C-alpha positions as CSV (number, residue, x, y, z in Angstrom):
1,M,48.8,175.1,45.1
2,K,46.7,172.9,47.5
3,A,48.7,174.0,50.5
4,F,48.3,177.7,49.5
5,L,44.5,177.2,49.4
6,I,44.5,175.6,52.8
7,I,46.4,178.4,54.2
8,L,44.1,180.9,52.5
9,I,41.0,179.2,53.9
10,V,42.5,179.1,57.4
11,L,43.4,182.8,57.3
12,I,39.9,183.8,56.0
13,V,38.3,181.8,58.7
14,L,40.6,183.2,61.4
15,F,39.7,186.8,60.1
16,A,36.1,186.0,60.0
17,F,36.4,184.7,63.7
18,I,38.2,187.9,64.8
19,L,35.6,190.2,63.2
20,S,32.8,188.3,64.9
21,L,34.4,188.6,68.3
22,S,32.2,190.9,70.5
23,A,32.3,192.5,74.0
24,E,29.1,192.4,76.0
25,A,28.7,195.3,78.4
26,T,26.4,195.2,81.3
27,I,25.6,198.5,83.2
28,I,23.3,198.5,86.2
29,Y,22.4,201.3,88.4
30,D,20.5,200.6,91.7
31,K,21.7,202.9,94.4
32,G,25.1,202.4,92.9
33,W,26.8,201.7,89.6
34,K,27.8,198.2,88.7
35,T,29.5,197.6,85.4
36,S,31.0,194.6,83.7
37,V,32.5,193.7,80.3
38,Q,32.6,190.1,78.9
39,V,34.7,188.8,76.0
40,L,34.1,185.2,75.2
41,F,34.5,183.5,78.7
42,I,36.5,186.3,80.2
43,K,34.5,188.7,82.4
44,K,36.0,191.9,84.0
45,D,34.3,194.4,86.4
46,I,35.2,198.0,85.7
47,E,34.6,201.2,87.7
48,L,32.3,203.2,85.6
49,G,32.5,206.1,88.2
50,K,36.2,206.7,87.4
51,I,35.5,206.7,83.7
52,I,32.7,209.2,84.0
53,N,34.8,211.4,86.3
54,F,37.6,211.4,83.6
55,I,35.1,212.3,80.8
56,L,33.4,215.1,82.9
57,F,36.6,216.4,84.8
58,P,39.7,215.3,82.6
59,D,42.0,217.8,84.3
60,K,41.2,216.5,87.9
61,A,41.3,212.8,86.9
62,G,44.4,213.3,84.9
63,K,46.0,215.1,87.9
64,Q,45.1,212.3,90.3
65,A,46.3,209.6,87.9
66,A,49.6,211.3,87.6
67,E,50.0,211.6,91.4
68,E,49.1,207.9,91.8
69,K,51.7,207.1,89.1
70,K,54.3,209.3,90.9
71,K,53.6,207.5,94.1
72,K,54.1,204.1,92.5
73,K,57.4,205.2,91.0
74,E,58.8,206.5,94.3
75,I,57.8,203.2,96.0
76,K,59.4,201.1,93.3
77,K,62.5,203.3,93.4
78,A,62.8,203.0,97.1
79,Q,62.3,199.2,96.9
80,N,65.1,198.9,94.2
81,K,67.4,201.0,96.3
82,A,66.9,198.9,99.3
83,Q,67.4,195.7,97.3
84,K,70.7,197.1,95.8
85,A,71.9,198.0,99.3
86,D,71.2,194.5,100.5
87,E,73.0,193.0,97.5
88,N,76.1,195.2,97.7
89,P,76.6,196.5,101.2
90,T,80.1,197.7,100.8
91,E,79.5,199.4,97.4
92,N,80.5,203.1,97.6
93,T,77.6,205.2,96.7
94,Q,79.2,208.7,97.0
95,P,78.8,210.9,94.0
96,Q,81.7,211.2,91.7
97,A,80.3,213.9,89.4
98,E,83.0,216.4,90.6
99,N,85.8,214.2,89.0
100,E,84.2,213.8,85.7
101,E,84.1,216.1,82.7
102,I,80.6,216.8,81.4
103,S,80.6,217.2,77.6
104,E,78.5,219.9,76.4
105,Q,76.1,218.9,73.7
106,P,74.8,221.5,71.2
107,P,71.3,222.4,71.8
108,T,68.7,220.6,69.5
109,Q,66.4,222.6,67.5
110,K,62.8,222.2,68.8
111,K,60.4,220.9,66.3
112,Q,57.5,223.0,65.4
113,N,54.2,221.3,66.4
114,F,51.4,220.7,64.0
115,I,49.0,223.4,65.3
116,T,51.8,226.2,65.2
117,K,52.8,225.2,61.8
118,L,49.1,225.2,60.6
119,I,48.6,228.8,62.0
120,D,51.8,230.0,60.4
121,E,50.9,228.6,56.9
122,E,47.1,228.9,56.8
123,G,46.1,231.1,59.8
124,I,42.8,231.0,61.5
125,V,41.1,229.7,58.4
126,G,43.3,226.5,58.6
127,I,42.3,225.9,62.3
128,L,38.6,226.5,61.6
129,T,38.8,224.0,58.8
130,L,40.6,221.5,60.9
131,V,38.1,221.8,63.6
132,S,35.1,221.4,61.2
133,N,36.8,218.4,59.7
134,L,37.3,216.8,63.1
135,L,33.8,217.5,64.1
136,E,32.4,215.9,61.0
137,T,34.7,212.9,61.4
138,V,33.5,212.4,65.0
139,S,29.9,212.7,64.0
140,T,30.3,210.0,61.3
141,A,32.1,207.7,63.8
142,M,29.3,208.2,66.4
143,T,26.6,207.8,63.9
144,T,28.1,204.5,62.6
145,L,28.6,203.2,66.1
146,F,25.1,204.3,67.2
147,R,23.3,202.4,64.3
148,G,25.5,199.3,64.7
149,L,25.2,198.9,68.6
150,H,23.2,195.9,69.5
151,I,21.2,196.4,72.7
152,Y,19.9,193.2,74.2
153,S,18.0,194.6,77.1
154,L,17.4,198.2,78.4
155,Y,15.3,199.1,81.5
156,V,14.7,202.5,82.8
157,K,12.8,203.3,86.1
158,M,12.4,206.9,87.4
159,I,9.9,207.6,90.2
160,I,9.8,211.3,90.8
161,G,9.2,212.2,94.4
162,G,10.2,214.8,97.0
163,G,7.1,215.6,99.1
164,D,6.3,218.9,97.3
165,A,3.5,218.2,94.7
166,A,4.1,221.3,92.6
167,Q,7.9,220.6,92.4
168,I,7.2,217.0,91.6
169,A,5.0,217.9,88.8
170,Q,7.4,220.3,87.3
171,D,10.3,217.9,87.5
172,Y,8.2,215.2,86.0
173,G,7.2,217.3,83.1
174,R,11.0,218.4,82.5
175,I,12.2,214.8,82.7
176,C,9.4,213.5,80.3
177,G,10.4,216.4,77.8
178,I,14.0,215.0,77.7
179,Y,13.4,211.3,78.0
180,Y,10.9,210.5,75.5
181,P,12.6,212.1,72.5
182,I,15.7,210.1,73.6
183,K,13.6,207.1,73.8
184,G,12.3,207.6,70.3
185,V,15.9,208.0,68.9
186,I,17.0,204.8,70.6
187,L,14.1,202.7,69.4
188,N,14.0,204.0,65.8
189,G,17.8,204.2,65.2
190,M,19.3,201.2,67.0
191,K,18.7,197.5,67.1
192,V,17.0,196.8,70.4
193,D,15.6,193.4,71.5
194,Q,13.9,194.3,74.7
195,Y,13.0,197.6,76.0
196,D,10.9,198.6,79.1
197,D,10.5,201.7,81.3
198,L,8.7,203.0,84.2
199,I,8.5,206.9,84.4
200,E,5.9,208.3,86.8
201,P,5.4,210.8,89.5
202,D,4.8,209.7,93.2
203,F,3.4,212.6,95.3
204,I,3.7,210.7,98.6
205,A,7.4,209.5,98.1
206,E,10.0,211.4,100.1
207,Q,12.6,211.2,97.5
208,N,13.3,210.2,93.8
209,E,14.1,206.6,92.9
210,Y,16.2,205.5,90.0
211,E,17.0,202.2,88.3
212,F,18.8,201.6,85.1
213,Q,20.0,198.4,83.3
214,L,21.7,198.1,79.9
215,I,23.1,195.0,78.3
216,A,24.6,195.6,74.8
217,S,27.4,194.3,72.6
218,I,29.8,195.6,70.2
219,N,32.0,193.6,67.8
220,V,35.3,194.1,66.1
221,A,33.7,194.3,62.7
222,L,31.8,197.3,63.8
223,L,34.8,199.0,65.4
224,L,36.6,198.4,62.0
225,K,33.6,199.9,60.1
226,V,33.7,202.9,62.5
227,G,37.4,203.5,61.9
228,I,37.2,203.0,58.3
229,K,34.2,205.4,57.8
230,A,35.8,208.0,60.1
231,G,39.2,207.8,58.1
232,I,37.4,208.2,54.8
233,T,35.5,211.2,55.9
234,F,38.5,212.8,57.4
235,L,40.7,212.2,54.2
236,K,37.9,213.3,51.8
237,N,37.6,216.5,53.7
238,M,41.4,217.1,53.7
239,I,41.4,216.5,49.9
240,N,38.5,218.6,49.3
241,N,40.0,221.5,51.4
242,K,43.3,221.7,49.6
């Protein structure tokens, strides 16, 4: 019994330690993006530009990634072929397909995908219900993540210039109309330790000037909470729609 209690305590402590693990992200923009993620003592720099490009242009980014993967496969295949040739220089590499009988396999029946099955069974109503469920699930996940994210430091600097006074005033008003509502949402809905900004027009500056710094953390417990809440919302909607 005592051994069981010791094992149980160790498991509880280990589980609590895993849930407390957090990743600290640092995002800085000063004439270029610099992003890093740190977990415990491990720090890794990441290319934020590629991530943004994938989000905004997924088709282009996916095609580029596929081409890079194809090139790597071709290089690896050529290296393996050269290595085999070096190991077995006398091996006959001529194809022998003409001397072999190819057994014909009966064609396998292609499984119907989920979307096609849903359209056949429930029609457009089923698709709209699924889309509505997914949107509500994503909204729940994002709200939970938004409220649980811990921002240690956030600094925003936007100096509006350009030489044309009328255009500067117009751009400044448009930016303020977008920025300050977002600022209010962040300060009122998130845990923020330090926040500072500088938003102003400069009628003698030849161009705009931007700076941005964000240091925030997210832990395993929050990710688990996001997954649980999103899963409950999705299953609840599925049951109610039946």
